[in-house]
LOTORBA-337031 format. One record per residue (C-alpha): residue number from 0; residue in three letters; x, y, z. Coordinates in Angstrom, 3 decimals, decimal comma. Layout:
BEGIN
+-----+-----+----------+----------+----------+
!   k !   r !        u !        v !        w !
+-----+-----+----------+----------+----------+
! NUM ! ALA !        X !        Y !        Z !
...
+-----+-----+----------+----------+----------+
***
This chain:
BEGIN
+-----+-----+----------+----------+----------+
!   k !   r !        u !        v !        w !
+-----+-----+----------+----------+----------+
!   0 ! UNK !  -41,197 !  -28,442 !    7,655 !
!   1 ! UNK !  -43,974 !  -25,922 !    7,198 !
!   2 ! UNK !  -42,496 !  -23,624 !    9,836 !
!   3 ! UNK !  -39,081 !  -23,686 !    8,085 !
!   4 ! UNK !  -40,700 !  -22,695 !    4,786 !
!   5 ! UNK !  -42,558 !  -19,819 !    6,466 !
!   6 ! UNK !  -39,302 !  -18,618 !    8,043 !
!   7 ! UNK !  -37,499 !  -18,679 !    4,658 !
!   8 ! UNK !  -40,396 !  -16,758 !    3,103 !
!   9 ! UNK !  -40,143 !  -14,061 !    5,775 !
!  10 ! UNK !  -36,402 !  -13,709 !    5,151 !
!  11 ! UNK !  -36,950 !  -13,365 !    1,399 !
!  12 ! UNK !  -39,577 !  -10,693 !    1,995 !
!  13 ! UNK !  -37,147 !   -8,726 !    4,201 !
!  14 ! UNK !  -34,430 !   -8,808 !    1,546 !
!  15 ! UNK !  -36,757 !   -7,601 !   -1,209 !
!  16 ! UNK !  -38,217 !   -4,851 !    0,890 !
!  17 ! UNK !  -41,673 !   -6,405 !    1,202 !
!  18 ! UNK !  -43,823 !   -5,665 !    4,179 !
!  19 ! UNK !  -43,224 !   -8,092 !    7,019 !
!  20 ! UNK !  -45,979 !   -9,237 !    9,286 !
!  21 ! UNK !  -44,516 !   -8,456 !   12,694 !
!  22 ! UNK !  -46,372 !  -11,234 !   14,409 !
!  23 ! UNK !  -44,973 !  -13,836 !   16,634 !
!  24 ! UNK !  -42,644 !  -16,303 !   14,958 !
!  25 ! UNK !  -41,788 !  -19,225 !   17,181 !
!  26 ! UNK !  -43,615 !  -17,352 !   19,927 !
!  27 ! UNK !  -40,998 !  -14,500 !   19,840 !
!  28 ! UNK !  -41,740 !  -10,942 !   18,751 !
!  29 ! UNK !  -39,561 !   -9,728 !   15,855 !
!  30 ! UNK !  -38,097 !   -6,235 !   16,339 !
!  31 ! UNK !  -39,099 !   -3,698 !   13,668 !
!  32 ! UNK !  -36,447 !   -2,908 !   11,012 !
!  33 ! UNK !  -34,447 !    0,284 !   11,532 !
!  34 ! UNK !  -34,714 !    1,081 !    7,810 !
!  35 ! UNK !  -37,329 !    0,580 !    5,106 !
!  36 ! UNK !  -36,592 !    0,050 !    1,437 !
!  37 ! UNK !  -39,030 !    2,204 !   -0,572 !
!  38 ! UNK !  -38,109 !    0,924 !   -4,055 !
!  39 ! UNK !  -37,632 !   -2,734 !   -4,794 !
!  40 ! UNK !  -35,097 !   -4,414 !   -7,029 !
!  41 ! UNK !  -32,526 !   -1,615 !   -7,216 !
!  42 ! UNK !  -29,488 !   -3,042 !   -8,984 !
!  43 ! UNK !  -26,208 !   -1,361 !   -9,962 !
!  44 ! UNK !  -23,987 !   -2,843 !  -12,637 !
!  45 ! UNK !  -20,511 !   -3,800 !  -11,459 !
!  46 ! UNK !  -18,988 !   -1,539 !  -14,124 !
!  47 ! UNK !  -20,917 !    1,434 !  -12,698 !
!  48 ! UNK !  -20,000 !    0,878 !   -9,054 !
!  49 ! UNK !  -17,713 !    3,555 !   -7,670 !
!  50 ! UNK !  -14,835 !    2,772 !   -5,340 !
!  51 ! UNK !  -12,720 !    5,142 !   -3,291 !
!  52 ! UNK !   -9,528 !    5,852 !   -5,295 !
!  53 ! UNK !   -6,297 !    4,656 !   -3,724 !
!  54 ! UNK !   -3,747 !    7,140 !   -2,451 !
!  55 ! UNK !   -6,174 !    9,753 !   -1,096 !
!  56 ! UNK !   -5,185 !    9,110 !    2,517 !
!  57 ! UNK !   -1,890 !    8,451 !    4,247 !
!  58 ! UNK !   -1,254 !    6,836 !    7,625 !
!  59 ! UNK !    1,865 !    7,668 !    9,603 !
!  60 ! UNK !    3,744 !    4,437 !   10,479 !
!  61 ! UNK !    5,084 !    6,065 !   13,644 !
!  62 ! UNK !    2,025 !    7,604 !   15,358 !
!  63 ! UNK !   -0,824 !    6,258 !   13,135 !
!  64 ! UNK !   -1,989 !    9,810 !   12,358 !
!  65 ! UNK !   -4,181 !    9,811 !    9,243 !
!  66 ! UNK !   -4,180 !   12,779 !    6,871 !
!  67 ! UNK !   -4,858 !   13,373 !    3,201 !
!  68 ! UNK !   -2,041 !   12,791 !    0,728 !
!  69 ! UNK !   -2,379 !   16,429 !   -0,335 !
!  70 ! UNK !   -1,828 !   17,643 !    3,227 !
!  71 ! UNK !    1,200 !   15,369 !    3,578 !
!  72 ! UNK !    2,671 !   16,636 !    0,305 !
!  73 ! UNK !    2,183 !   20,259 !    1,344 !
!  74 ! UNK !    4,069 !   19,413 !    4,543 !
!  75 ! UNK !    6,978 !   18,028 !    2,409 !
!  76 ! UNK !    6,077 !   14,452 !    3,400 !
!  77 ! UNK !    6,642 !   15,065 !    7,098 !
!  78 ! UNK !    3,965 !   13,926 !    9,558 !
!  79 ! UNK !    2,161 !   17,049 !   10,905 !
!  80 ! UNK !    1,707 !   15,379 !   14,301 !
!  81 ! UNK !    4,967 !   13,586 !   15,199 !
!  82 ! UNK !    7,400 !   14,974 !   12,575 !
!  83 ! UNK !    8,076 !   11,504 !   11,135 !
!  84 ! UNK !    9,920 !   11,852 !    7,805 !
!  85 ! UNK !    8,289 !    9,653 !    5,175 !
!  86 ! UNK !   10,522 !    8,114 !    2,522 !
!  87 ! UNK !   10,482 !   10,036 !   -0,742 !
!  88 ! UNK !   12,285 !    9,684 !   -4,067 !
!  89 ! UNK !   14,566 !   11,796 !   -6,199 !
!  90 ! UNK !   11,721 !   13,679 !   -7,916 !
!  91 ! UNK !   10,370 !   14,920 !   -4,572 !
!  92 ! UNK !   13,825 !   15,992 !   -3,364 !
!  93 ! UNK !   14,612 !   17,799 !   -6,617 !
!  94 ! UNK !   11,273 !   19,650 !   -6,509 !
!  95 ! UNK !   11,892 !   20,548 !   -2,869 !
!  96 ! UNK !   15,442 !   21,842 !   -3,291 !
!  97 ! UNK !   15,734 !   23,420 !   -6,729 !
!  98 ! UNK !   14,336 !   26,904 !   -7,330 !
!  99 ! UNK !   10,955 !   26,844 !   -9,131 !
! 100 ! UNK !   11,410 !   23,067 !   -9,502 !
! 101 ! UNK !   13,730 !   23,785 !  -12,435 !
! 102 ! UNK !   16,754 !   21,567 !  -12,977 !
! 103 ! UNK !   18,624 !   19,708 !  -15,682 !
! 104 ! UNK !   19,073 !   15,960 !  -15,341 !
! 105 ! UNK !   22,531 !   14,614 !  -16,145 !
! 106 ! UNK !   23,665 !   11,221 !  -17,466 !
! 107 ! UNK !   20,120 !    9,825 !  -17,728 !
! 108 ! UNK !   21,087 !    7,733 !  -20,768 !
! 109 ! UNK !   22,981 !    5,114 !  -18,698 !
! 110 ! UNK !   21,074 !    1,947 !  -17,781 !
! 111 ! UNK !   21,922 !   -1,304 !  -16,004 !
! 112 ! UNK !   22,563 !   -4,553 !  -17,864 !
! 113 ! UNK !   22,924 !   -8,157 !  -16,762 !
! 114 ! UNK !   26,532 !   -8,853 !  -17,789 !
! 115 ! UNK !   26,805 !  -11,898 !  -15,477 !
! 116 ! UNK !   23,475 !  -13,539 !  -16,485 !
! 117 ! UNK !   22,662 !  -13,645 !  -12,769 !
! 118 ! UNK !   19,547 !  -15,439 !  -11,492 !
! 119 ! UNK !   18,126 !  -15,555 !   -7,954 !
! 120 ! UNK !   14,338 !  -15,775 !   -7,621 !
! 121 ! UNK !   14,194 !  -14,489 !  -11,188 !
! 122 ! UNK !   16,780 !  -13,474 !  -13,820 !
! 123 ! UNK !   18,382 !  -10,092 !  -13,102 !
! 124 ! UNK !   17,537 !   -8,826 !  -16,600 !
! 125 ! UNK !   13,865 !   -9,727 !  -16,089 !
! 126 ! UNK !   13,881 !   -7,829 !  -12,795 !
! 127 ! UNK !   15,319 !   -4,780 !  -14,566 !
! 128 ! UNK !   12,820 !   -4,974 !  -17,431 !
! 129 ! UNK !    9,893 !   -5,089 !  -14,982 !
! 130 ! UNK !   11,127 !   -1,953 !  -13,201 !
! 131 ! UNK !   11,689 !   -0,115 !  -16,499 !
! 132 ! UNK !    8,126 !   -1,012 !  -17,557 !
! 133 ! UNK !    6,369 !    0,245 !  -14,425 !
! 134 ! UNK !    8,437 !    3,328 !  -13,520 !
! 135 ! UNK !   10,313 !    6,221 !  -15,098 !
! 136 ! UNK !   13,521 !    5,238 !  -13,293 !
! 137 ! UNK !   16,528 !    3,958 !  -15,222 !
! 138 ! UNK !   18,623 !    3,141 !  -12,171 !
! 139 ! UNK !   18,827 !    3,689 !   -8,425 !
! 140 ! UNK !   20,452 !    7,153 !   -8,676 !
! 141 ! UNK !   19,539 !   10,325 !  -10,547 !
! 142 ! UNK !   21,852 !   13,317 !  -10,956 !
! 143 ! UNK !   20,658 !   16,878 !  -11,567 !
! 144 ! UNK !   22,075 !   20,393 !  -11,615 !
! 145 ! UNK !   20,193 !   23,554 !  -10,704 !
! 146 ! UNK !   20,030 !   26,498 !   -8,327 !
! 147 ! UNK !   19,161 !   26,445 !   -4,636 !
! 148 ! UNK !   18,136 !   29,941 !   -3,545 !
! 149 ! UNK !   20,249 !   31,267 !   -6,399 !
! 150 ! UNK !   23,293 !   29,102 !   -5,609 !
! 151 ! UNK !   24,150 !   26,513 !   -8,268 !
! 152 ! UNK !   24,715 !   22,941 !   -7,107 !
! 153 ! UNK !   24,878 !   19,345 !   -8,358 !
! 154 ! UNK !   22,661 !   16,858 !   -6,504 !
! 155 ! UNK !   22,801 !   13,066 !   -6,806 !
! 156 ! UNK !   19,793 !   11,385 !   -5,197 !
! 157 ! UNK !   18,975 !    7,696 !   -4,754 !
! 158 ! UNK !   15,616 !    6,028 !   -5,312 !
! 159 ! UNK !   14,794 !    3,188 !   -2,905 !
! 160 ! UNK !   12,074 !    2,095 !   -5,306 !
! 161 ! UNK !   14,742 !    0,785 !   -7,717 !
! 162 ! UNK !   15,964 !   -2,508 !   -6,165 !
! 163 ! UNK !   16,271 !   -0,933 !   -2,720 !
! 164 ! UNK !   18,456 !    1,931 !   -3,952 !
! 165 ! UNK !   21,273 !   -0,577 !   -4,324 !
! 166 ! UNK !   24,770 !    0,432 !   -5,400 !
! 167 ! UNK !   25,531 !   -0,977 !   -8,836 !
! 168 ! UNK !   27,879 !   -0,169 !  -11,698 !
! 169 ! UNK !   25,509 !    2,471 !  -13,115 !
! 170 ! UNK !   25,252 !    4,334 !   -9,804 !
! 171 ! UNK !   29,036 !    4,288 !   -9,486 !
! 172 ! UNK !   29,411 !    5,633 !  -13,030 !
! 173 ! UNK !   26,829 !    8,394 !  -12,508 !
! 174 ! UNK !   28,476 !    9,343 !   -9,210 !
! 175 ! UNK !   31,898 !    9,556 !  -10,895 !
! 176 ! UNK !   30,661 !   11,589 !  -13,850 !
! 177 ! UNK !   28,901 !   13,964 !  -11,458 !
! 178 ! UNK !   32,231 !   14,551 !   -9,683 !
! 179 ! UNK !   33,900 !   15,305 !  -13,048 !
! 180 ! UNK !   31,059 !   17,729 !  -13,858 !
! 181 ! UNK !   31,527 !   19,498 !  -10,495 !
! 182 ! UNK !   35,280 !   19,829 !  -11,079 !
! 183 ! UNK !   34,785 !   21,178 !  -14,603 !
! 184 ! UNK !   32,233 !   23,823 !  -13,578 !
! 185 ! UNK !   33,510 !   24,444 !  -10,011 !
! 186 ! UNK !   30,270 !   23,407 !   -8,305 !
! 187 ! UNK !   29,537 !   21,929 !   -4,857 !
! 188 ! UNK !   28,251 !   18,352 !   -4,672 !
! 189 ! UNK !   25,370 !   16,992 !   -2,577 !
! 190 ! UNK !   24,554 !   13,269 !   -2,406 !
! 191 ! UNK !   21,257 !   12,149 !   -0,849 !
! 192 ! UNK !   21,640 !    8,524 !    0,217 !
! 193 ! UNK !   18,781 !    6,055 !    0,627 !
! 194 ! UNK !   19,983 !    2,516 !    0,070 !
! 195 ! UNK !   20,075 !   -1,048 !    1,339 !
! 196 ! UNK !   23,688 !   -1,483 !    0,212 !
! 197 ! UNK !   25,573 !   -3,024 !   -2,713 !
! 198 ! UNK !   23,661 !   -4,765 !   -5,515 !
! 199 ! UNK !   24,644 !   -8,390 !   -5,169 !
! 200 ! UNK !   23,208 !   -9,282 !   -8,614 !
! 201 ! UNK !   26,293 !   -7,538 !  -10,034 !
! 202 ! UNK !   28,692 !   -9,291 !   -7,650 !
! 203 ! UNK !   32,249 !   -7,897 !   -7,805 !
! 204 ! UNK !   31,209 !   -5,162 !  -10,258 !
! 205 ! UNK !   29,075 !   -3,725 !   -7,475 !
! 206 ! UNK !   31,781 !   -3,946 !   -4,824 !
! 207 ! UNK !   34,271 !   -2,200 !   -7,131 !
! 208 ! UNK !   32,085 !    0,914 !   -6,944 !
! 209 ! UNK !   33,063 !    1,442 !   -3,291 !
! 210 ! UNK !   36,663 !    2,082 !   -4,284 !
! 211 ! UNK !   35,724 !    3,902 !   -7,487 !
! 212 ! UNK !   33,461 !    6,462 !   -5,803 !
! 213 ! UNK !   35,852 !    6,987 !   -2,874 !
! 214 ! UNK !   38,704 !    7,621 !   -5,311 !
! 215 ! UNK !   36,667 !   10,206 !   -7,238 !
! 216 ! UNK !   35,933 !   12,060 !   -4,006 !
! 217 ! UNK !   39,666 !   12,492 !   -3,430 !
! 218 ! UNK !   39,776 !   14,325 !   -6,788 !
! 219 ! UNK !   36,922 !   16,550 !   -5,659 !
! 220 ! UNK !   38,831 !   17,277 !   -2,444 !
! 221 ! UNK !   42,003 !   18,125 !   -4,408 !
! 222 ! UNK !   39,920 !   20,602 !   -6,433 !
! 223 ! UNK !   38,865 !   22,201 !   -3,100 !
! 224 ! UNK !   35,162 !   21,729 !   -3,820 !
! 225 ! UNK !   32,708 !   20,860 !   -1,016 !
! 226 ! UNK !   31,031 !   17,468 !   -0,800 !
! 227 ! UNK !   27,965 !   17,153 !    1,453 !
! 228 ! UNK !   26,534 !   13,739 !    2,310 !
! 229 ! UNK !   22,873 !   13,675 !    3,387 !
! 230 ! UNK !   21,885 !   10,331 !    4,931 !
! 231 ! UNK !   18,183 !    9,464 !    4,916 !
! 232 ! UNK !   16,157 !    6,454 !    6,018 !
! 233 ! UNK !   17,572 !    3,870 !    5,408 !
! 234 ! UNK !   21,300 !    4,045 !    4,547 !
! 235 ! UNK !   23,154 !    0,752 !    4,875 !
! 236 ! UNK !   25,844 !   -1,555 !    3,550 !
! 237 ! UNK !   28,200 !   -0,412 !    0,834 !
! 238 ! UNK !   26,895 !    3,182 !    0,887 !
! 239 ! UNK !   27,773 !    3,789 !    4,547 !
! 240 ! UNK !   31,036 !    1,861 !    3,982 !
! 241 ! UNK !   32,118 !    4,249 !    1,216 !
! 242 ! UNK !   30,997 !    7,685 !    0,055 !
! 243 ! UNK !   28,097 !    7,952 !    2,529 !
! 244 ! UNK !   30,492 !    8,703 !    5,391 !
! 245 ! UNK !   33,171 !   10,605 !    3,434 !
! 246 ! UNK !   31,505 !   14,011 !    3,226 !
! 247 ! UNK !   33,115 !   17,265 !    4,243 !
! 248 ! UNK !   29,842 !   17,421 !    6,141 !
! 249 ! UNK !   27,886 !   14,292 !    7,042 !
! 250 ! UNK !   24,304 !   15,222 !    7,880 !
! 251 ! UNK !   21,044 !   13,285 !    8,257 !
! 252 ! UNK !   17,287 !   13,616 !    8,501 !
! 253 ! UNK !   15,615 !   13,052 !   11,897 !
! 254 ! UNK !   15,034 !    9,428 !   12,840 !
! 255 ! UNK !   16,920 !    7,991 !    9,854 !
! 256 ! UNK !   18,207 !    4,416 !   10,214 !
! 257 ! UNK !   21,927 !    4,442 !    9,343 !
! 258 ! UNK !   24,526 !    1,710 !    9,637 !
! 259 ! UNK !   26,377 !   -1,131 !    7,933 !
! 260 ! UNK !   24,527 !   -4,245 !    9,087 !
! 261 ! UNK !   20,954 !   -4,001 !   10,387 !
! 262 ! UNK !   20,148 !   -3,954 !   14,119 !
! 263 ! UNK !   18,471 !   -7,373 !   13,954 !
! 264 ! UNK !   21,612 !   -8,956 !   12,466 !
! 265 ! UNK !   23,846 !   -7,271 !   15,043 !
! 266 ! UNK !   21,616 !   -8,363 !   17,917 !
! 267 ! UNK !   21,646 !  -11,969 !   16,744 !
! 268 ! UNK !   25,436 !  -11,847 !   16,334 !
! 269 ! UNK !   26,434 !  -10,378 !   19,702 !
! 270 ! UNK !   23,516 !  -11,993 !   21,598 !
! 271 ! UNK !   22,858 !   -8,780 !   23,523 !
! 272 ! UNK !   20,112 !   -6,169 !   23,628 !
! 273 ! UNK !   21,000 !   -3,005 !   21,740 !
! 274 ! UNK !   20,768 !    0,512 !   23,229 !
! 275 ! UNK !   17,541 !    2,424 !   22,710 !
! 276 ! UNK !   17,535 !    4,299 !   19,412 !
! 277 ! UNK !   20,531 !    2,305 !   18,143 !
! 278 ! UNK !   21,609 !    3,306 !   14,602 !
! 279 ! UNK !   19,137 !    6,179 !   14,441 !
! 280 ! UNK !   20,515 !    9,540 !   13,311 !
! 281 ! UNK !   20,172 !   11,014 !   16,823 !
! 282 ! UNK !   22,259 !    8,124 !   18,215 !
! 283 ! UNK !   24,933 !    8,641 !   15,548 !
! 284 ! UNK !   25,043 !   12,396 !   16,190 !
! 285 ! UNK !   25,573 !   11,762 !   19,907 !
! 286 ! UNK !   28,473 !    9,401 !   19,125 !
! 287 ! UNK !   30,216 !   11,707 !   16,637 !
! 288 ! UNK !   29,328 !   10,090 !   13,293 !
! 289 ! UNK !   27,263 !   13,075 !   12,095 !
! 290 ! UNK !   27,858 !   16,821 !   12,032 !
! 291 ! UNK !   24,205 !   17,764 !   12,478 !
! 292 ! UNK !   20,617 !   16,705 !   11,801 !
! 293 ! UNK !   18,446 !   18,799 !    9,507 !
! 294 ! UNK !   14,657 !   18,792 !    9,260 !
! 295 ! UNK !   13,385 !   18,359 !    5,699 !
! 296 ! UNK !   11,410 !   21,603 !    5,899 !
! 297 ! UNK !   14,664 !   23,486 !    6,583 !
! 298 ! UNK !   16,830 !   21,554 !    4,118 !
! 299 ! UNK !   16,745 !   24,042 !    1,240 !
! 300 ! UNK !   17,678 !   27,083 !    3,345 !
! 301 ! UNK !   20,378 !   25,085 !    5,136 !
! 302 ! UNK !   21,941 !   23,935 !    1,845 !
! 303 ! UNK !   22,096 !   27,434 !    0,359 !
! 304 ! UNK !   23,590 !   28,724 !    3,619 !
! 305 ! UNK !   26,279 !   26,019 !    3,535 !
! 306 ! UNK !   27,181 !   26,851 !   -0,074 !
! 307 ! UNK !   27,702 !   30,498 !    0,838 !
! 308 ! UNK !   29,829 !   29,545 !    3,854 !
! 309 ! UNK !   32,009 !   27,222 !    1,776 !
! 310 ! UNK !   32,453 !   29,933 !   -0,867 !
! 311 ! UNK !   33,689 !   32,410 !    1,722 !
+-----+-----+----------+----------+----------+
***
C-alpha cells in the first residue's frame, strides 16, 4: 500500500513539473524526462485557446496531394500534381469565365416551392428553407450574362450544393427564359452541367422539364444560335437524358463522371465487370459521345474562340 502511494506521488510530481528523485523505484531506474517544465501551473482558458481555422488546406481525393486552399484557388481548383478537377460552383465558374469577374445575373427572383407537400426524410419545404438559410443559392441553377474575352455570352451553371444540382421546375424555367433572352439579343448559350438528375421531390413537375428544356433548344436552333453543353463531374439522370447531350457541341472536363444510371447500379444490373474508366469523359470521347475535352485552365480561351468561329 505504501509503495502504491509513493508511486502516485511521483506521478503527481511529474505532472506538476516538480523535481523527481531519479532513484530506483521497484528496483528499476527511471529514465530522465526529455523536457523540463520551468513554470508550474500554467493554465489557458478554453475561450483563449487557438485552433487551426478550417479550410486552410486541401487534399486531392485522387492523388492525396496536400496544398493550401489559396494555391488551389490560384490553380483554378485543379490539382497541381495530377490535374484532378475539383468540383466548383457557379460563382467560381462565373469568376473564371467572365472578363474582370463582371456579369449580370438573370432571373434570380425565382425560387422553388413545395406544391405537392412532399415528405421523405423531412418535408421538402423544410429542406428548401434550410438551404436558403445557410447559402446564397435560390435554386440549383444560376444564369448570368457577360463578356468572355470581349465576346458576349449567356451562361447557365448548376450548383451541386443545392440538392445535388437536381433538375426541378425552377431550373427548367430559368433554362427556358435564358433561351428566350439569347434569342432576343442574338447571343450564344453555354450550359455547365453538374447534377445527380431530376428532383424527385417534385415528381412529374420535375420530369416535365426534360421535354420543356429540349423544346426550347429547338427554338434556339431555329434562330441559328449556338448552344454549347459543358459536362462536369458528375452529370447524371435527367440532365444527360435531355439538354445535357443536345448541344451543338458537347464537351467535358477531364475525368468527369457522365451517364444516366451510375456505374454501381449498372454493374449490379448486368452482373458483369465494367470496362476501365467506364462513364468517364475520356471513355465517352473515345466512343463518340463528346466532341472534345477541355482543361479548366483553357476553358475561357476555348469558349471565346468557339464564339468567334460560330459567328464566322
